[in-house]
C-alpha positions, 0 to 999 in steps of 0.5 A: 659253053664249049667241050665234052666230056664223052667224046671218043675222036676229035670233033672240029667246029669252025667259024661259029659266030658269036659278039662279032668273032669267029670261034674254032673249037677241037674237042676229043678224048685227049683235048679240049682248044678253043680258037678266037678269030684264028688265034689259040686262046685256050687248049687242056691236055685232056676231055673237058667241059670249060663254062662261063668262059670270059677272056681278055688280055687282063683277065680270063675266068671259067669254069672247068670239069674233067672227068674223074676217072682221068689224070691231072692235065695241063692247061694252057691260055693265051693271048693275055697281056705281053712280056713284062706283065705277072700273071697269078692263077687261081684255082678255087681260089688258091693261087697255084704255080703257072709258067708264063711264056710271052702272052700264054701260061700254063698250069696243072689242073686236077681232075674234077670240077673247078674254077680258074681265074687268071689275072695280069698286072703290068709293070711300068 
């Protein structure tokens, strides 16, 4: 779990060791970011709580909650399979439009609680 819905100022957590990796997090009123071994893997343009975060280059899955009184936000997940892959983003089980660029995909996130699943399929 990372993030917070109640932060007024940005807070940084650095070099948190977990399962052989070092994590950094930036948590604030208008940003939630996670870095793994110095590489950004998750950014939300709002305060959020992220739970059950599972990340690999081929698949990402997590639950996310944003403030009900906020606005829709943008989420970017990075470190996915490189160009030549098809990326499918599902929000609460339903496909949504995502914008893929290099090894990242961005999509719009409505306020509230959601299950996000991102899968890549590499073409030969």
